[in-house]
N, C-alpha and C positions, 0 to 999 in steps of 0.2 A: 504494500500500500504506500502511495506517495504521501509524504508529510509536507504540508504547506510550508513554503520557504519562510514565511513570516514567523512561524513557531521556532524554526531552527535559529533564526536571527535572535529571537528572544532568549533562547538557551545560551547562545554564544555570548550575548551581552551580560547575562547573569554570571557565567563562568569567568569572564574577563574581570568583573568587579571583585571576584574573590581571589584572583591570581592563579586560578587552576590551570588556565591555558597558558603555557609557558613559552615565551619567546615567539609567539605567533602574531602576525599583524592582520587584523581583520578590518577592512575598509580604512587602513592607515590610522586607526584611532585606538586600537586595543593596546594593552600593556605588554609587559614581558616579565621574565624571571631571570635572576642572576644567581649563580652559585659562587659564593666567596669562600675560598679555602684559606683559613687563617691559622695562626698558631694558638697554642693552648690557652694562655691567660686572657685573651681578648674577648671572651664570651660576653662579659658584662658591657664592655666597650661597644660592641656592635649591637647589642640589645638596646643601648641608648642611642647610637648613631642612626641605625637603619630606619626607625620610624620617622625621624626628622627628615632624612633624605627622601623617603617615600612621599611624605606630605609635600615637600618642596617640589619634587618632580611632578607630582600630580597637578600642582598649581601651574607649573611652567609648561608642561607638555599636554595637559588635559587628558591624562591617562593614568591608570593604576599599574603599579609594578609590585613585585615581590622579591625580597632578598632572602636567600636561603644560606645558612651558615654551616660550615664544617670546621671543626677544631680538633687539633692534635698537635704533637710536637712539630716544630717548624720544618725540620729536615725530613721527617716522616711524611708530612703533607706534600713537600716538594717531590718526593719519590712517588707518591700516589698520583699526583698530577702528571708526572713524567711518564708513568706507565699506563696512563689513561684509565686507571682505576677510579679516578676522581676527575670528572670533566668540568673542572672549575672554569668559570668565565673570567674571574679576577682572582689574584692571589695577593694576600696582605700578610707577608711572612716576617719572621723575626730577624732574618739576616739577608743582606744584599746577595751574598753568595748562593743562597737557596734560590733566589729569583734568577740569578745569572745562570745557574745550572739548567733552568728551563729554557733560557735563551740558547745555550749551547746545544740543546737537544732539538732546536728548531721550532719550539712551541711559542716562543716570544720573539718578536722581530728585532732586527738590528736597531740600535739607537734607542732602545726602550727607556733608558734612564732619562733622556732628554724630553720625553713626551709629557712629563708632568713637572711641576716646580720642584726645586731643591733636590734634583737628582732622584725624583720619585720617592722621597722620604718625608712623609707628612709630620713626623714627630721623632723625638729621640727618647732613649731610655738608658738604663744602666742596671747593674746588679748590686744589691745591698744585702745586709744581714738582718735577719729577724731572730730575736732571742726571747727567752722567758722574762716575765716581769722582774724589774729591778736588775736585769742583766747579772744574775748571780755568779757567772763564771768570768765576768770582767772582759768580755770580748769587744774590742774596739778597732782592731786592725787585722789585716790578713795573717801576719805571723801568729796571732792569738788562736787561730783556727787549728793549728797543728800542735797545740799543747797536749800533754798526756790526758787521756780519758775524755776528750771532747769528741762527740759524734756529730758529723755534718750531714745534713739532708740537702741534696741537690740532684736534679735529674741527669739522666744518661747523656753524655756528649755525643753519642752515636745517633740519637734520635731527636734530641730536644735543642731548640735554640737557646733556652736558658742554660742547658748543660754545656753547650759550646761557649757561651759567654762566661760561664764560671771558669773554664779553662783559660780563656784569653785574658780575663781580668786578673786571675791569679798569677799568670805568667807576667803580665805587665806590671803587677804590683812589685815584682822583683826587679825587672830590667829597667823600669823607668825611675827606680830609686837607687841606681848604682850597682845592682847585681848583674852577674853575667848569665849566659844561657845555661851553663852547667848548674848554677845555683837555682835557676828557674825550674829546670827539669826535676831536680831533687825536691823542690818545694811542691811541685805538682804531684809527684808520686806520693809524697807524705800526706798531702791533703786528701788524695783519694784513698789512702790507707785508712783514713778516718771516716769514710762513708760506709755505713752498715749495709746499704743496698742502693741500687740505682734504678729509679723508675723511669718509664719512657717519656714522660711529659711533665711540664711545670705544675699543672693543677694537681696531679697525683702527688707530687712532692709536697705541695702546700697542704693537702689533706693529711698526709702522713705526719707532718710537723705540727700543724695547728689543731687538728681535730683528734688525731690518734696519739698525739703527744710523743712522737718518736724523735729522738735526737736532741741536741742542745742548741744548734744554730741552723738556720735555713738560709742558704744563699739563693736569693730570689730576684726576679724582675722587680724593679721599684714599684710599679703599679700593683703587682701581686702582694708585695710586702705591705703596702698601704692598705689594701683590702683586708689582708689577714689581721692586721692590727685593729682596724676599724671594727671588724666582726668579733674580735676576741674580747672587746670591752674591758681592757686593762690587763689581760693575761699575757699579752705579748708587747714587745717594743721593737722599733726599728733602730738599727745602728748604721750610720753612714761612715764607712771606712774613709781614711784620709784621701784615698785615690781609688778609682775604679774605671772601667772601660766605658767609653761613649758608644752605646749600642744604637744602631741605625736601621730599625725596621723599615721595610721597603715594599712598595706595592706596584702592581702592573696588571694590565689586562692580558689574557692569554690568547694571542692572535689566532692560533690554530683552532681554538674552541669557539671563540666568538664569530669567526668566519662561518663555522659549521652551524652555529645556533642562530646567526643573524641578529645579534644583539650588541653590535659594536657601539652604537650611539648611546645606549643605556650604560654599558660598561664604562665608557669614557666619562659620562656625566657623573656616575657614581664615584669614580676615583678622583675626579676633579673636585667634587664636593668635599673630600677629605682635607683639601687645602684651603677651604673657605674659613672665614672668621668664626662662623657658627660651629663648624666641626672642630676647629682648633680649641674653642672654649670647652667643648665636651671632652676632648683629649685631656686637657689640663684637669678638669674636675674628676676624671677617672684615673688620674695618677700618671699620665704620660706627659712628656715635655714637648710642648708645641714647637714647631720650627720657627714660628713667628715670635721674635724676641719680646715684643710689647705684650703679647698675651701671656707668655711665660712669666714675665715680670709681675703680672697681676696675681700670680699664684705662687709667689716665692715663699709664702708662709707654709705651704704644703709641699712644694717641690724644692727642697733645701739645696743651697749651694754646695757643690762638691767638685773636687778636681777630677775631671773626666778626661783621660787621655784618649786620643784618636787611634784608630786601628793602625795608622801609619807609624805609631810609636813602636810597633812590634812586627809589622810586615809591610810590604809595599802597598797593599790594598786588601780588601776583603777576599778577593779571589785567591791571592797568594796565601793569606791566612788559612783559607780552607785547605789548600794543598799542603802547606807546611804542618798544620796541626792535625787535620782530620782525614786526609787521604790515606790510602794504604801505606803502611810503614812511616806514617807521620809521627809527630811528637806523641800524640795520644796513644798510639799503638805500642809505644815504649813502656807504658805502665798500665794500660787498660786491661781490666778483666771484668766480664759481665758479673753483676751482683744482683740477681733477681731477688725479690722479696720471698721469704720462705714461710710467711705466716699470713 
C-alpha cells in the first residue's frame, strides 16, 4: 500500500527534531549528528559545552543537531579512530601527538593545525597532585613522591594521556632543574616502582584514589584534581608542585569520516565554537586554562599560577616526545611493566 508523501514528511520532521536522523539533509533544512571522540576526564566539560553549542547552532542555522560523546584514554581513543572502530567526526584529545598520529594515517588532512586558532589548541592544562586532607605525608614537590612507603595513583602511559603527561612532567621536573637524563631515567623508574597498579584511563585512577581511597597521592589532570577536591568536600587537597608540564590538548575534524558522513560544515562550526569567548569561559569554570589570556586572568583564583615548562624543554616537539618516550624501545619501555588491578 502506498503511504501518502505528506505523512512521510511529517515523520521525517519529527525525527529531525529529536536528532534521530543523523547527518542526513532533508530539503536542506534538517540537522545532523556528530561523534566527538574525547579523552577520559572531559565528560563533564562536554556535558556543559554541547548544549550551549546546540542552542547556538540552532539559532544560527535554523536546524537541530546532536553531539554524541565517546570517552576513554586519549591514546586508546586515537587507536580506535585509526582502526575505524570509532568513526569519530571530530577528535578532542589530550595530546597533539595523538591527533598527529591520525594525520599520519591519512585520516586528517595536511595542514590540520592551521585550520583553527592557536594551532588547534583551545585550552591548556597540566598535571598536579591530589593528597588527603591536611597533606599528612608532606608532599609538595616531585622528589617527595618517591619517599619510602608512598603509593602513587596515576594511569597507564601506554593508554592514557594523563599517564603520558605524568611521564613527561616527571622527566622535566628533573632536567629543567639541572638534572641530566640519567638522573631523569632513575627518577622515572623509582616513581613507577611506587605505583601499586596502572589503570587504563584518568577517570578510573580518580575513582581509585578519591572514592576507593587507594594510594597516598594522585597525579592528575588539573581539571580532574579540581573536580575531585570539589566533590570530596574537604577530604582531599590539591598540591601545585613548583614546576610541571604545559599540556596542550588538541582538536581536529577527521576528514576521512566527515567526507563519508557529509557533515563537514557542522564539524567545522563545532570546533570553531570551542575558541569563542562563550566556550572559553566554560573551559575556565570547568578547570581548564583558556588560550585567551584575558579570560584566564579572570579565573586566577581557581587556576593558580604555576611554572609550566613547554614540551620543547624536553624534546623538539610533541611528535618527537612521542617517539622518544612512548614508541617501541623508548624511554618508557626501559622501566615499564603492566600492573593491572588484582582486586
